N, C-alpha and C positions, 0 to 999 in steps of 0.2 A: 824136577829133581836134577841138581847139578851132577855132571859127570866129569871125572878127572882121569888123567892117564899117568901111569907110573913111568918114571924116567929109567934110564939104563941102570941107575943105582937104586931102583925101587922107591924113589922119592915121589911124593905127591904134593900138590899145592892145594891148600884149603881155600875154597872160594871166598871172596871178600865178604859177601853177605853173611856167611856163616861166621867168619872171623869177627865181624862187627857185632853180630848178635850175641856171640859168646864172649866178647871182649878179649879175644886171644891176641897177645902181643908178640912181637918178634923175640925169639929166644925162650919163650915160655915153654915149660914142660907139659907134656900130655901123657896120660896113661893110655895104654893100648891093650885091649882085650879082644877075645873072640867069643862069640856066642851064636850058636846055631848057624854057623857059616857066615856070619856078619862080623866085620871089623868095627870095633867101637873105640873112638878116641874121646877121652874125657880131659878137659883142661884141668890142670892142677894149679890152684891159686898160688901166687907168689909167696904168701905167708899163710900156710894152711891153719896154723894155730889161731891167727887173727880172724881168718875166714870163719872158723867154727865157734869162736867166742860168741856167747849169747844166743846160740840157736835153741837152747832149751829154757830161755828166760821166762816164757809163759807157761812152762810145765811145772808141776809140783816138784819140790825138792825131795829126792829119795832120802837124803840125809835127815831132813826134818821129819819125814814119815817114820824112819827107823828110830829116831830119838823119841817121838811121841809113843810109838809102840813099846819101847823099852820102859818109859815112864809108867805106862799103863800096867805093864808086867810087874814092875816094882810095887805099885800101889796094891795089886791083888795078891802079893806074896804074904 
């Protein structure tokens, strides 16, 4: 487990192996949270919208489900 030291300005350097594994680039933003005494750094993709596009492409469409349900309701009225 890599160990880092805080500077006098409370800065740290992310070890190269972790930067490479997570594809962290210079100037990239990270979100920082605390959970049960641990500090969690999460890389924010340069374009979050592009990053999230298509993540549900293999999932059923909620809109299509609602349209089908509505059509069934109309048929039974």
